[in-house]
FILUMFI-305556 format. One record per residue (C-alpha): x, z, y. Coordinates in steps of 0.5 Angstrom, whole numbers, plus 500, padded with zeros to 3 digits. Each point is the difference from the previous one (the first is absolute). Example, Ala and Ser with C-alpha at 12.3 -4.5 7.8 and 13.67 -1.06 7.14 Angstrom:
FILUMFI-305556
<r x="525" z="516" y="491"/>
<r x="502" z="498" y="507"/>
This chain:
FILUMFI-305556
<r x="367" z="227" y="279"/>
<r x="501" z="493" y="498"/>
<r x="494" z="498" y="505"/>
<r x="504" z="500" y="505"/>
<r x="505" z="494" y="498"/>
<r x="496" z="495" y="502"/>
<r x="503" z="493" y="499"/>
<r x="499" z="498" y="508"/>
<r x="503" z="493" y="501"/>
<r x="501" z="501" y="507"/>
<r x="506" z="506" y="496"/>
<r x="501" z="495" y="495"/>
<r x="502" z="495" y="505"/>
<r x="507" z="497" y="497"/>
<r x="499" z="494" y="495"/>
<r x="505" z="497" y="495"/>
<r x="499" z="493" y="496"/>
<r x="502" z="501" y="493"/>
<r x="498" z="494" y="495"/>
<r x="497" z="504" y="495"/>
<r x="495" z="505" y="504"/>
<r x="500" z="495" y="506"/>
<r x="499" z="505" y="506"/>
<r x="503" z="508" y="499"/>
<r x="498" z="504" y="506"/>
<r x="505" z="506" y="503"/>
<r x="499" z="504" y="505"/>
<r x="506" z="501" y="506"/>
<r x="503" z="506" y="496"/>
<r x="500" z="496" y="493"/>
<r x="503" z="495" y="503"/>
<r x="505" z="504" y="503"/>
<r x="501" z="503" y="493"/>
<r x="502" z="492" y="497"/>
<r x="505" z="500" y="506"/>
<r x="504" z="506" y="498"/>
<r x="507" z="498" y="497"/>
<r x="498" z="504" y="494"/>
<r x="494" z="495" y="499"/>
<r x="505" z="494" y="502"/>
<r x="504" z="500" y="495"/>
<r x="494" z="500" y="495"/>
<r x="501" z="492" y="503"/>
<r x="507" z="500" y="497"/>
<r x="497" z="502" y="493"/>
<r x="497" z="494" y="496"/>
<r x="494" z="503" y="496"/>
<r x="501" z="497" y="493"/>
<r x="508" z="499" y="500"/>
<r x="503" z="495" y="496"/>
<r x="493" z="497" y="498"/>
<r x="501" z="495" y="505"/>
<r x="505" z="496" y="495"/>
<r x="495" z="499" y="497"/>
<r x="494" z="499" y="504"/>
<r x="504" z="499" y="507"/>
<r x="493" z="501" y="504"/>
<r x="501" z="508" y="498"/>
<r x="504" z="501" y="506"/>
<r x="494" z="505" y="503"/>
<r x="503" z="507" y="502"/>
<r x="499" z="507" y="499"/>
<r x="497" z="500" y="508"/>
<r x="495" z="494" y="499"/>
<r x="498" z="504" y="493"/>
<r x="500" z="508" y="505"/>
<r x="495" z="496" y="505"/>
<r x="496" z="497" y="494"/>
<r x="498" z="507" y="497"/>
<r x="499" z="503" y="507"/>
<r x="495" z="495" y="500"/>
<r x="497" z="501" y="494"/>
<r x="500" z="507" y="501"/>
<r x="496" z="500" y="507"/>
<r x="494" z="495" y="496"/>
<r x="501" z="506" y="494"/>
<r x="500" z="506" y="505"/>
<r x="494" z="497" y="504"/>
<r x="495" z="500" y="493"/>
<r x="502" z="506" y="498"/>
<r x="498" z="504" y="507"/>
<r x="493" z="496" y="499"/>
<r x="500" z="503" y="494"/>
<r x="500" z="507" y="500"/>
<r x="508" z="501" y="502"/>
<r x="499" z="502" y="508"/>
<r x="497" z="506" y="496"/>
<r x="508" z="502" y="499"/>
<r x="505" z="497" y="503"/>
<r x="502" z="501" y="507"/>
<r x="502" z="494" y="506"/>
<r x="507" z="502" y="499"/>
<r x="499" z="499" y="492"/>
<r x="497" z="493" y="502"/>
<r x="506" z="499" y="503"/>
<r x="506" z="503" y="496"/>
<r x="496" z="496" y="494"/>
<r x="501" z="494" y="505"/>
<r x="507" z="501" y="501"/>
<r x="501" z="501" y="493"/>
<r x="498" z="493" y="498"/>
<r x="504" z="497" y="505"/>
<r x="507" z="505" y="499"/>
<r x="499" z="501" y="492"/>
<r x="506" z="495" y="499"/>
<r x="505" z="502" y="506"/>
<r x="505" z="503" y="495"/>
<r x="499" z="495" y="495"/>
<r x="507" z="497" y="497"/>
<r x="503" z="493" y="502"/>
<r x="500" z="495" y="494"/>
<r x="493" z="501" y="498"/>
<r x="501" z="505" y="493"/>
<r x="508" z="499" y="499"/>
<r x="501" z="507" y="502"/>
<r x="494" z="503" y="496"/>
<r x="504" z="503" y="494"/>
<r x="505" z="503" y="503"/>
<r x="502" z="507" y="502"/>
<r x="496" z="500" y="508"/>
<r x="495" z="502" y="503"/>
<r x="493" z="499" y="500"/>
<r x="498" z="495" y="504"/>
<r x="495" z="504" y="503"/>
<r x="503" z="506" y="500"/>
<r x="504" z="496" y="505"/>
<r x="494" z="497" y="505"/>
<r x="498" z="508" y="500"/>
<r x="507" z="501" y="504"/>
<r x="500" z="494" y="504"/>
<r x="493" z="502" y="502"/>
<r x="501" z="507" y="501"/>
<r x="506" z="498" y="505"/>
<r x="501" z="496" y="506"/>
<r x="499" z="495" y="503"/>
<r x="493" z="499" y="496"/>
<r x="498" z="508" y="500"/>
<r x="498" z="499" y="507"/>
<r x="497" z="493" y="499"/>
<r x="496" z="502" y="495"/>
<r x="497" z="506" y="503"/>
<r x="498" z="496" y="506"/>
<r x="495" z="495" y="495"/>
<r x="496" z="507" y="501"/>
<r x="503" z="501" y="491"/>
<r x="505" z="507" y="497"/>
<r x="507" z="497" y="499"/>
<r x="500" z="506" y="494"/>
<r x="492" z="498" y="498"/>
<r x="503" z="492" y="500"/>
<r x="507" z="503" y="496"/>
<r x="497" z="504" y="495"/>
<r x="493" z="494" y="498"/>
<r x="507" z="496" y="499"/>
<r x="504" z="505" y="496"/>
<r x="497" z="503" y="494"/>
<r x="506" z="504" y="498"/>
<r x="498" z="504" y="507"/>
<r x="495" z="506" y="500"/>
<r x="494" z="498" y="504"/>
<r x="501" z="503" y="508"/>
<r x="496" z="507" y="500"/>
<r x="493" z="499" y="503"/>
<r x="499" z="493" y="497"/>
<r x="502" z="500" y="493"/>
<r x="493" z="497" y="498"/>
<r x="500" z="495" y="505"/>
<r x="507" z="498" y="499"/>
<r x="498" z="499" y="493"/>
<r x="495" z="496" y="501"/>
<r x="503" z="495" y="504"/>
<r x="506" z="500" y="494"/>
<r x="495" z="498" y="495"/>
<r x="498" z="495" y="504"/>
<r x="506" z="497" y="502"/>
<r x="503" z="500" y="492"/>
<r x="497" z="498" y="495"/>
<r x="496" z="493" y="497"/>
<r x="496" z="499" y="505"/>
<r x="505" z="502" y="506"/>
<r x="501" z="496" y="506"/>
<r x="508" z="498" y="498"/>
<r x="496" z="498" y="493"/>
<r x="496" z="495" y="504"/>
<r x="505" z="498" y="504"/>
<r x="506" z="498" y="496"/>
<r x="495" z="497" y="495"/>
<r x="497" z="495" y="504"/>
<r x="506" z="499" y="506"/>
<r x="505" z="499" y="494"/>
<r x="495" z="495" y="496"/>
<r x="500" z="496" y="507"/>
<r x="507" z="500" y="501"/>
<r x="503" z="498" y="493"/>
<r x="494" z="495" y="500"/>
<r x="496" z="502" y="493"/>
<r x="493" z="502" y="499"/>
<r x="501" z="507" y="497"/>
<r x="499" z="504" y="505"/>
<r x="494" z="498" y="505"/>
<r x="495" z="506" y="500"/>
<r x="494" z="500" y="501"/>
<r x="502" z="505" y="506"/>
<r x="493" z="501" y="505"/>
<r x="495" z="501" y="494"/>
<r x="505" z="506" y="496"/>
<r x="501" z="503" y="507"/>
<r x="493" z="500" y="500"/>
<r x="499" z="504" y="493"/>
<r x="504" z="505" y="503"/>
<r x="497" z="507" y="501"/>
<r x="505" z="507" y="502"/>
<r x="501" z="506" y="495"/>
<r x="503" z="506" y="504"/>
<r x="504" z="501" y="494"/>
<r x="501" z="494" y="496"/>
<r x="501" z="496" y="507"/>
<r x="495" z="494" y="498"/>
<r x="495" z="498" y="493"/>
<r x="496" z="494" y="499"/>
<r x="494" z="498" y="497"/>
<r x="500" z="495" y="493"/>
<r x="499" z="494" y="505"/>
<r x="507" z="501" y="503"/>
<r x="503" z="500" y="492"/>
<r x="501" z="493" y="500"/>
<r x="503" z="500" y="506"/>
<r x="505" z="506" y="497"/>
<r x="501" z="495" y="495"/>
<r x="501" z="494" y="503"/>
<r x="506" z="504" y="505"/>
<r x="504" z="503" y="493"/>
<r x="500" z="493" y="497"/>
<r x="503" z="498" y="506"/>
<r x="505" z="506" y="500"/>
<r x="501" z="497" y="493"/>
<r x="501" z="493" y="502"/>
<r x="503" z="500" y="505"/>
<r x="506" z="504" y="497"/>
<r x="500" z="495" y="494"/>
<r x="500" z="495" y="505"/>
<r x="504" z="502" y="506"/>
<r x="502" z="507" y="501"/>
<r x="503" z="500" y="493"/>
<r x="502" z="493" y="499"/>
<r x="506" z="499" y="496"/>
<r x="506" z="497" y="505"/>
<r x="497" z="506" y="506"/>
<r x="501" z="505" y="495"/>
<r x="507" z="497" y="499"/>
<r x="502" z="499" y="507"/>
<r x="497" z="508" y="501"/>
<r x="504" z="503" y="495"/>
<r x="507" z="495" y="501"/>
<r x="499" z="504" y="508"/>
<r x="498" z="508" y="496"/>
<r x="507" z="498" y="496"/>
<r x="504" z="500" y="506"/>
<r x="497" z="505" y="504"/>
<r x="500" z="505" y="493"/>
<r x="508" z="499" y="500"/>
<r x="500" z="501" y="507"/>
<r x="498" z="507" y="499"/>
<r x="504" z="501" y="494"/>
<r x="506" z="499" y="502"/>
<r x="498" z="504" y="507"/>
<r x="502" z="494" y="505"/>
<r x="493" z="503" y="503"/>
<r x="495" z="505" y="500"/>
<r x="492" z="500" y="500"/>
<r x="500" z="502" y="508"/>
<r x="504" z="493" y="501"/>
<r x="495" z="496" y="496"/>
<r x="494" z="503" y="504"/>
<r x="496" z="496" y="506"/>
<r x="504" z="494" y="498"/>
<r x="496" z="492" y="500"/>
<r x="501" z="495" y="497"/>
<r x="506" z="497" y="503"/>
<r x="505" z="507" y="502"/>
<r x="500" z="502" y="492"/>
<r x="504" z="493" y="499"/>
<r x="504" z="504" y="505"/>
<r x="502" z="506" y="497"/>
<r x="501" z="496" y="493"/>
<r x="504" z="496" y="504"/>
<r x="504" z="506" y="503"/>
<r x="501" z="502" y="493"/>
<r x="507" z="498" y="495"/>
<r x="496" z="500" y="494"/>
<r x="500" z="493" y="495"/>
<r x="492" z="502" y="499"/>
<r x="500" z="497" y="508"/>
<r x="500" z="494" y="498"/>
<r x="494" z="500" y="496"/>
<r x="496" z="501" y="507"/>
<r x="504" z="493" y="501"/>
<r x="497" z="497" y="494"/>
<r x="493" z="502" y="502"/>
<r x="500" z="497" y="507"/>
<r x="502" z="493" y="498"/>
<r x="495" z="501" y="495"/>
<r x="504" z="500" y="494"/>
<r x="496" z="504" y="495"/>
<r x="504" z="503" y="494"/>
<r x="496" z="496" y="494"/>
<r x="496" z="503" y="495"/>
<r x="503" z="500" y="492"/>
<r x="494" z="504" y="496"/>
<r x="495" z="504" y="503"/>
<r x="496" z="506" y="494"/>
<r x="493" z="503" y="501"/>
<r x="501" z="507" y="504"/>
<r x="498" z="504" y="493"/>
<r x="497" z="508" y="503"/>
<r x="502" z="502" y="493"/>
<r x="508" z="498" y="499"/>
<r x="503" z="506" y="503"/>
<r x="507" z="495" y="501"/>
<r x="495" z="496" y="505"/>
<r x="497" z="506" y="503"/>
<r x="508" z="503" y="501"/>
<r x="501" z="494" y="505"/>
<r x="495" z="501" y="504"/>
<r x="506" z="503" y="505"/>
<r x="505" z="496" y="504"/>
<r x="505" z="505" y="497"/>
<r x="498" z="498" y="493"/>
<r x="499" z="492" y="502"/>
<r x="507" z="501" y="503"/>
<r x="504" z="502" y="495"/>
<r x="496" z="495" y="494"/>
<r x="501" z="495" y="505"/>
<r x="508" z="502" y="498"/>
<r x="499" z="500" y="493"/>
<r x="496" z="492" y="499"/>
<r x="506" z="498" y="505"/>
<r x="505" z="503" y="496"/>
<r x="496" z="496" y="494"/>
<r x="499" z="493" y="503"/>
<r x="508" z="500" y="502"/>
<r x="502" z="501" y="495"/>
<r x="495" z="495" y="494"/>
<r x="501" z="495" y="507"/>
<r x="507" z="501" y="502"/>
<r x="498" z="499" y="507"/>
<r x="502" z="506" y="504"/>
<r x="493" z="503" y="501"/>
<r x="500" z="506" y="504"/>
<r x="495" z="506" y="501"/>
<r x="498" z="497" y="507"/>
<r x="498" z="493" y="497"/>
<r x="495" z="503" y="495"/>
<r x="493" z="503" y="503"/>
<r x="495" z="503" y="496"/>
<r x="493" z="501" y="504"/>
<r x="494" z="503" y="498"/>
<r x="494" z="501" y="504"/>
<r x="497" z="507" y="502"/>
<r x="494" z="503" y="498"/>
<r x="494" z="499" y="503"/>
<r x="494" z="501" y="499"/>
<r x="492" z="496" y="500"/>
<r x="496" z="507" y="499"/>
<r x="495" z="502" y="505"/>
<r x="497" z="506" y="502"/>
<r x="494" z="497" y="505"/>
<r x="494" z="504" y="499"/>
<r x="494" z="496" y="498"/>
<r x="493" z="504" y="503"/>
<r x="495" z="497" y="496"/>
<r x="503" z="500" y="493"/>
<r x="503" z="507" y="502"/>
<r x="506" z="498" y="497"/>
<r x="508" z="498" y="502"/>
<r x="502" z="493" y="500"/>
<r x="503" z="501" y="493"/>
<r x="494" z="502" y="496"/>
<r x="495" z="496" y="504"/>
<r x="497" z="493" y="498"/>
<r x="506" z="497" y="502"/>
<r x="503" z="495" y="495"/>
<r x="507" z="503" y="502"/>
<r x="500" z="506" y="495"/>
<r x="507" z="504" y="499"/>
<r x="502" z="496" y="495"/>
<r x="499" z="493" y="504"/>
<r x="504" z="503" y="506"/>
<r x="505" z="502" y="495"/>
<r x="501" z="493" y="497"/>
<r x="500" z="498" y="507"/>
<r x="507" z="503" y="501"/>
<r x="503" z="499" y="493"/>
<r x="500" z="492" y="502"/>
<r x="503" z="500" y="506"/>
<r x="506" z="506" y="499"/>
<r x="506" z="496" y="496"/>
<r x="507" z="501" y="500"/>
<r x="504" z="494" y="503"/>
<r x="507" z="499" y="498"/>
<r x="503" z="496" y="505"/>
<r x="508" z="497" y="501"/>
<r x="505" z="496" y="506"/>
<r x="498" z="494" y="500"/>
<r x="507" z="497" y="499"/>
<r x="498" z="504" y="493"/>
<r x="493" z="498" y="499"/>
<r x="501" z="493" y="495"/>
<r x="507" z="504" y="496"/>
<r x="496" z="507" y="498"/>
<r x="494" z="495" y="498"/>
<r x="504" z="496" y="495"/>
<r x="502" z="506" y="496"/>
<r x="497" z="500" y="494"/>
<r x="495" z="506" y="498"/>
<r x="501" z="502" y="508"/>
<r x="492" z="502" y="499"/>
<r x="501" z="504" y="493"/>
<r x="506" z="504" y="504"/>
<r x="497" z="501" y="506"/>
<r x="494" z="504" y="497"/>
<r x="505" z="504" y="495"/>
<r x="502" z="502" y="508"/>
<r x="493" z="502" y="501"/>
<r x="499" z="503" y="494"/>
<r x="494" z="495" y="498"/>
<r x="498" z="499" y="493"/>
């Protein structure tokens, strides 16, 4: 079983120098995966998309992040095997887990999350399809992993392969959760490159408190509660200061508006958007003949729309809830453009108006605390469900922005905020 997986330094002989984790060791076969065309594409996708407009150092790539996730997964795996996971996992499963960690973002869309709300396949589904196709299928097999199991660990929408259900689900639970290798890498890595202190975690201590559980993936004891609290609060601070910084949100929403218009006008298909990178997506946009494509040019020039109004997102406001789809926002943008154009006598069109609403996020944790015999939210943590809910509520804001040519004109409209509040049914 898992005892057959041995961290043999003679096998893990290829070193990658990383500014966050220092030396990361791979086998020659795992290194070959990082040289394959599907993985090399990740070097052309920035991990944080337009965040570099606010934090110029944030130019690290999905490839660097993926290699970092592999590193954390390897450290995590060795600890879990030492404390009993070797009783139910196999050598093939261990290598499949490592390959899944390395390849978990393979199908990720370009430009951070600009395409996230559009009618596209989930990037995990795209990742699984790439993994089960050549050239990666053969590359993964050579590492000692099973390509289908690797894909199933990543893609939760797929049933686990027959005969490996328990093991695959075990590794799925480790790869995705509050203490998963993805989160432990991106919080540390994003904080490092943005030059902020909020995401730094004491990873060695966190990993030392993990214990394997065949059905839950991992458990912790109460000594690690503070570490989980640190991760949750770090995630909140990173969303507040980096991921959902107002200018990052606007730049992302501008790209989203362009891609939505292109799909809505049948100028492109979802299939044409898969496997693009941060550079080729502009080629696809520029091939189309539609007025919204000038917005993408503004993004490239760092010429962002200016925010003219901001309101807290109210979960009890049906008008706000109705704007959580791109289609509904597009219609509301058109109505607001007509109002602003009429009241200001300026030629403000639908493409000049932008509504941004951050997606729903969760700071919940279902980690099981062994010595308290309860879930994290019911444990001795200060992170009660009400506290977690207040985090989310404080972050989500509806922002209305307009093209920079019209910001000063619009802001001079008398009682502007009162009229815009009516548009969102705010009393």
